[in-house]
ROZA-452972 format. One line per 3 residues: number of its first residue (from 1); for each residue x negated, z, y of C-alpha. Coordinates in nm, 3 decimals. Each point is the difference from the previous one (the first is absolute). Layout:
N
NUM = X,Z,Y  ... $
This chain:
383
1 = 4.664,1.327,-3.959  -0.279,0.229,-0.124  0.196,0.096,-0.293 $
4 = 0.027,-0.360,-0.121  -0.375,-0.008,-0.089  -0.006,0.268,-0.246 $
7 = -0.176,-0.090,-0.338  0.345,0.034,-0.196  0.194,-0.210,0.228 $
10 = 0.057,-0.384,-0.060  0.178,-0.303,0.112  0.249,-0.235,-0.202 $
13 = 0.022,-0.369,0.043  0.279,-0.193,-0.157  -0.019,-0.363,-0.018 $
16 = 0.284,-0.236,0.000  -0.129,-0.365,-0.045  0.315,-0.188,0.079 $
19 = 0.044,-0.236,0.311  0.262,-0.235,0.116  -0.288,-0.239,0.092 $
22 = -0.376,0.011,0.015  -0.147,0.006,0.346  -0.259,-0.255,0.102 $
25 = -0.278,0.275,0.055  0.088,0.236,-0.274  -0.231,0.080,-0.265 $
28 = 0.165,0.320,-0.126  0.116,0.021,-0.363  0.350,-0.120,0.061 $
31 = 0.223,-0.265,-0.152  0.296,-0.206,0.125  0.249,-0.120,-0.235 $
34 = -0.034,0.279,-0.266  0.264,0.250,0.113  0.183,-0.048,-0.338 $
37 = -0.295,0.216,-0.131  0.107,0.293,0.225  0.198,0.191,-0.261 $
40 = -0.266,-0.011,-0.265  -0.268,0.072,0.253  0.152,0.324,0.120 $
43 = 0.072,0.100,-0.364  -0.369,-0.047,-0.073  -0.102,0.194,0.308 $
46 = 0.205,0.294,-0.096  -0.197,-0.002,-0.309  -0.321,0.004,0.184 $
49 = 0.102,0.299,0.205  0.051,0.182,-0.345  -0.347,-0.087,-0.115 $
52 = -0.135,0.158,0.312  0.198,0.306,-0.019  -0.256,0.231,-0.162 $
55 = -0.284,-0.158,0.186  0.160,0.049,0.330  0.121,0.377,-0.069 $
58 = -0.288,0.156,0.223  0.077,-0.227,0.292  0.239,0.060,0.271 $
61 = 0.110,-0.332,0.132  0.010,0.013,0.400  0.071,-0.370,0.065 $
64 = 0.182,-0.287,-0.162  -0.005,-0.368,0.092  0.204,-0.271,-0.134 $
67 = -0.178,-0.337,0.062  -0.012,-0.340,-0.123  0.109,-0.286,0.010 $
70 = 0.319,0.090,0.169  0.165,0.305,-0.148  0.315,-0.049,0.222 $
73 = 0.089,-0.312,-0.193  0.070,0.174,-0.326  0.340,0.216,-0.039 $
76 = -0.038,0.332,0.172  0.101,0.141,-0.353  -0.330,-0.055,-0.127 $
79 = -0.184,0.155,0.286  0.226,0.320,-0.022  -0.059,0.011,-0.394 $
82 = -0.368,-0.026,0.000  -0.034,0.263,0.282  0.232,0.222,-0.189 $
85 = -0.229,-0.047,-0.329  -0.299,0.092,0.210  0.184,0.312,0.130 $
88 = 0.069,0.088,-0.357  -0.351,-0.047,-0.139  -0.230,0.087,0.294 $
91 = -0.065,0.279,0.242  0.120,-0.140,0.336  -0.049,0.199,0.322 $
94 = 0.342,0.104,0.194  -0.133,-0.183,0.295  -0.137,-0.297,-0.173 $
97 = -0.016,-0.320,0.224  0.174,-0.274,-0.196  -0.033,-0.360,0.154 $
100 = 0.136,-0.320,-0.106  -0.112,-0.363,0.107  0.289,-0.246,0.090 $
103 = 0.056,-0.329,0.164  0.232,-0.040,0.274  0.325,-0.141,-0.107 $
106 = -0.002,0.177,-0.338  0.103,0.345,0.137  0.379,0.049,0.020 $
109 = 0.138,0.336,0.113  0.121,0.067,-0.344  -0.356,-0.049,-0.166 $
112 = -0.158,0.211,0.278  0.274,0.281,-0.056  -0.099,-0.031,-0.364 $
115 = -0.382,0.042,0.068  0.077,0.311,0.220  0.198,0.155,-0.281 $
118 = -0.296,-0.077,-0.240  -0.233,0.203,0.245  -0.181,-0.307,0.164 $
121 = -0.082,0.113,0.355  -0.236,-0.265,0.149  0.087,-0.388,0.024 $
124 = -0.264,-0.255,0.049  0.111,-0.365,0.083  -0.204,-0.308,0.000 $
127 = 0.097,-0.151,0.352  -0.361,-0.190,0.025  0.092,-0.213,0.324 $
130 = 0.282,0.004,0.248  0.011,-0.390,0.046  0.198,-0.195,-0.249 $
133 = -0.263,-0.301,0.003  -0.275,0.258,-0.118  0.228,0.176,-0.257 $
136 = 0.062,-0.351,-0.157  -0.372,-0.084,-0.001  -0.069,0.325,-0.185 $
139 = 0.292,-0.074,-0.243  0.208,0.290,0.087  0.373,-0.028,-0.064 $
142 = 0.134,0.214,0.269  0.039,-0.006,0.390  -0.072,0.273,0.272 $
145 = 0.385,0.033,0.031  -0.009,0.093,-0.368  -0.253,0.251,0.063 $
148 = 0.199,0.166,0.281  0.311,0.019,-0.219  -0.206,0.167,-0.264 $
151 = -0.145,0.242,0.237  0.363,0.094,0.112  0.112,0.041,-0.347 $
154 = -0.283,0.222,-0.098  0.065,0.223,0.312  0.373,0.009,-0.087 $
157 = -0.108,0.108,-0.351  -0.195,0.290,0.131  -0.348,-0.130,0.010 $
160 = -0.229,0.087,0.279  -0.332,-0.075,-0.139  -0.032,-0.385,0.003 $
163 = -0.321,-0.218,-0.020  -0.022,-0.368,0.094  -0.291,-0.223,-0.147 $
166 = -0.111,-0.254,0.240  -0.288,-0.288,-0.038  -0.235,-0.130,0.280 $
169 = -0.241,-0.282,-0.005  0.260,-0.250,-0.134  -0.082,-0.362,0.051 $
172 = 0.199,-0.120,0.290  0.075,0.346,0.130  -0.071,0.062,0.369 $
175 = -0.093,0.325,0.179  0.347,-0.018,0.162  0.159,-0.027,-0.334 $
178 = -0.181,0.330,-0.122  0.094,0.177,0.322  0.374,-0.109,-0.047 $
181 = -0.022,0.150,-0.374  -0.131,0.316,0.110  0.220,0.052,0.288 $
184 = 0.308,-0.086,-0.219  -0.097,0.267,-0.235  -0.021,0.260,0.260 $
187 = 0.327,-0.094,0.144  0.134,0.063,-0.359  -0.138,0.346,0.022 $
190 = -0.236,-0.034,-0.312  -0.218,0.313,-0.038  -0.251,-0.158,-0.247 $
193 = -0.183,-0.317,0.005  -0.228,-0.176,-0.237  -0.187,-0.290,0.168 $
196 = -0.206,-0.219,-0.231  -0.244,-0.283,0.084  0.110,-0.296,-0.216 $
199 = -0.230,-0.071,-0.298  -0.010,-0.302,-0.201  -0.038,0.075,-0.349 $
202 = -0.063,-0.230,-0.316  0.306,-0.089,-0.207  0.233,0.017,0.278 $
205 = 0.178,-0.291,0.164  -0.210,0.051,0.318  -0.319,0.022,-0.215 $
208 = 0.066,-0.360,-0.141  0.106,-0.128,0.357  -0.334,0.121,0.134 $
211 = -0.197,-0.173,-0.299  0.203,-0.319,0.102  -0.099,0.030,0.362 $
214 = 0.356,0.034,0.117  -0.030,0.359,0.100  -0.278,0.125,0.255 $
217 = -0.043,0.364,0.078  0.039,0.136,0.345  -0.319,0.053,0.193 $
220 = -0.153,0.353,-0.031  0.030,0.042,0.394  0.383,-0.040,-0.031 $
223 = 0.045,0.222,-0.310  -0.196,0.287,0.183  0.184,-0.055,0.319 $
226 = 0.321,0.063,-0.193  -0.148,0.300,-0.172  -0.113,0.156,0.316 $
229 = 0.319,-0.067,0.187  0.205,0.170,-0.304  -0.249,0.304,0.029 $
232 = 0.066,0.040,0.393  0.354,-0.088,0.014  0.131,0.207,-0.287 $
235 = -0.196,0.303,0.121  0.160,-0.033,0.335  0.348,-0.003,-0.172 $
238 = -0.082,0.322,-0.205  -0.120,-0.156,-0.329  -0.351,0.126,-0.040 $
241 = -0.246,-0.173,-0.242  -0.082,0.217,-0.283  -0.156,-0.263,-0.229 $
244 = -0.162,-0.362,0.056  0.349,-0.177,-0.058  0.256,0.299,0.052 $
247 = 0.170,0.138,0.308  0.244,0.278,0.018  0.187,0.245,0.206 $
250 = -0.113,0.368,-0.050  0.143,0.121,-0.338  0.074,-0.336,-0.137 $
253 = -0.337,-0.100,-0.154  0.030,-0.121,-0.361  -0.086,0.265,-0.214 $
256 = -0.012,-0.218,-0.323  -0.277,-0.226,0.161  -0.191,0.311,0.107 $
259 = -0.010,0.097,-0.374  -0.194,-0.324,-0.049  -0.211,0.029,0.322 $
262 = -0.078,0.378,-0.099  -0.082,-0.086,-0.362  0.288,0.217,-0.132 $
265 = 0.086,-0.078,-0.371  0.285,-0.241,-0.048  0.183,-0.137,-0.280 $
268 = 0.148,-0.367,-0.011  0.296,-0.093,-0.216  0.101,-0.360,-0.070 $
271 = -0.163,-0.359,-0.041  -0.333,-0.029,0.149  0.009,0.353,0.147 $
274 = -0.337,0.187,0.056  -0.072,0.375,-0.058  -0.268,0.248,0.081 $
277 = 0.005,0.329,-0.205  -0.243,0.256,-0.105  -0.296,-0.224,0.103 $
280 = 0.117,-0.308,-0.180  0.141,-0.308,0.148  0.257,-0.235,-0.208 $
283 = 0.217,-0.279,0.046  0.299,-0.124,-0.192  0.094,-0.343,-0.153 $
286 = 0.091,-0.215,0.269  0.265,-0.234,-0.139  0.350,0.115,-0.023 $
289 = 0.060,-0.114,-0.341  -0.329,0.160,-0.136  0.072,0.313,0.174 $
292 = 0.341,0.024,-0.166  -0.158,-0.086,-0.340  -0.256,0.275,0.024 $
295 = 0.267,0.269,0.043  0.239,-0.153,-0.243  -0.272,0.104,-0.249 $
298 = -0.038,0.341,0.132  -0.338,-0.079,0.170  -0.137,0.091,0.345 $
301 = -0.039,-0.351,0.170  -0.353,0.086,0.122  -0.254,-0.302,-0.043 $
304 = -0.291,0.125,0.200  -0.178,0.348,0.044  -0.270,0.069,0.211 $
307 = -0.145,0.356,0.005  -0.123,0.098,0.333  -0.360,0.162,0.059 $
310 = -0.071,0.234,0.277  -0.179,-0.287,0.190  0.333,-0.193,-0.019 $
313 = 0.207,0.279,0.128  -0.221,0.061,0.290  -0.007,-0.370,0.097 $
316 = 0.385,-0.029,-0.018  0.024,0.320,0.208  -0.207,-0.154,0.274 $
319 = 0.131,-0.343,0.026  0.360,0.097,-0.038  -0.018,0.287,0.218 $
322 = -0.182,-0.186,0.280  0.324,-0.219,0.017  0.163,0.303,0.182 $
325 = -0.054,0.055,0.368  -0.082,0.357,-0.071  -0.281,-0.108,-0.235 $
328 = -0.159,0.219,-0.250  -0.164,0.341,0.024  -0.281,0.169,-0.171 $
331 = 0.184,0.298,-0.085  0.259,-0.178,-0.212  -0.284,-0.211,-0.150 $
334 = -0.188,0.325,-0.102  0.322,0.152,-0.141  0.069,-0.293,-0.196 $
337 = -0.342,-0.093,-0.130  -0.230,0.308,0.065  -0.235,-0.247,0.184 $
340 = -0.088,-0.015,0.368  0.143,-0.318,0.150  -0.270,-0.049,0.274 $
343 = -0.295,0.032,-0.254  0.162,-0.220,-0.257  0.067,-0.282,0.237 $
346 = -0.266,0.053,0.247  -0.138,-0.350,0.022  0.331,-0.166,0.011 $
349 = 0.135,0.234,0.275  -0.283,-0.048,0.220  -0.011,-0.371,-0.048 $
352 = 0.383,-0.020,0.082  -0.026,0.234,0.281  -0.298,-0.209,0.158 $
355 = 0.233,-0.323,-0.031  0.281,0.187,0.185  0.241,-0.034,-0.304 $
358 = 0.053,0.388,-0.050  -0.030,0.304,0.194  -0.101,0.331,-0.108 $
361 = 0.138,0.309,0.157  -0.083,0.333,-0.145  0.125,-0.008,-0.345 $
364 = 0.214,-0.313,0.024  -0.098,-0.382,-0.044  0.242,-0.254,0.111 $
367 = 0.014,-0.364,0.094  -0.056,-0.112,0.358  0.227,-0.279,0.153 $
370 = -0.263,-0.252,-0.110  -0.007,0.153,-0.340  0.371,-0.048,-0.055 $
373 = -0.073,-0.385,0.081  -0.302,-0.007,-0.221  0.147,0.248,-0.264 $
376 = -0.155,-0.184,-0.283  -0.339,0.002,0.099  0.040,0.391,0.014 $
379 = 0.178,0.027,-0.367  -0.258,-0.204,-0.159  -0.249,0.262,0.074 $
382 = 0.170,0.254,-0.218  0.080,-0.253,-0.295 $
């Protein structure tokens, strides 16, 4: 992994905002009922790639992540074509990790074979829960049987690197439900699991339900019990925790997400996509129609630019790097910023260590078990 963090390396994110339906908890930039825009959308994205060809010439792209939305709801032709366009215009590593997000039930063997031919080598599927009643409550349009079938299809198409996203802290979810979901994934031989605590966001159906009083979030004690069980159980099954919400068998850690947590530059393509390149953070027009219109006129669809000061970059390095179980090191901090980590954040480090939220061992700073539970209290010290 060491080579990934060279200064001329970058990640590439490709946003596909189309969904067959909007999940009750989802606040991502995604749209149901707009699949008819797909053809013009991908034509626009090819133009966006061309606009960044010169800008990206000094970068070597080590990871590509196709997210959404649900990228697997659109024709595999679009995915193949946009990846080919990127290969034509950008410098892409020979061993590039290329991931695509998907929903169970949308992955036919033919589609998966097309993904494989396009160079995709990692599949991420949103299971979310094993139980049908919880899936219905979340607004999901699949079953665990669909997930099993999709995993089989993926393996038959030659995919070994498969991730499953799951959610805990769902109203009505019991600890037994959670154990059943985890056990099911282990029985399917999944080698990477992303386990997220349900967050109720404004603008979502769940957000509205909470305001109306028809949704009550689970107690913190149950949420933490589920989290701690996952950490212990998955470790016993050979999936080690390497980040707050992520667990993997050795060698299957998500390299693309590590680019974010290690503050490696990345370019985002598509409606609402975010980028961070050459000390500038910028983001795209969020609407599908607006995004297409920008590119129809030959303009980059950027609506916001935020230059990053040195203090911003140091802050991000700390609160993103501390998400990792390995933590951050003074050596890497000095190599990046020419400053001493332990002098720069002396007061904060002493305060957090006294509270038992971090541990300092030699050159390394990392969260304790309590620190993972109260991570936001740690991160705010560096903002």
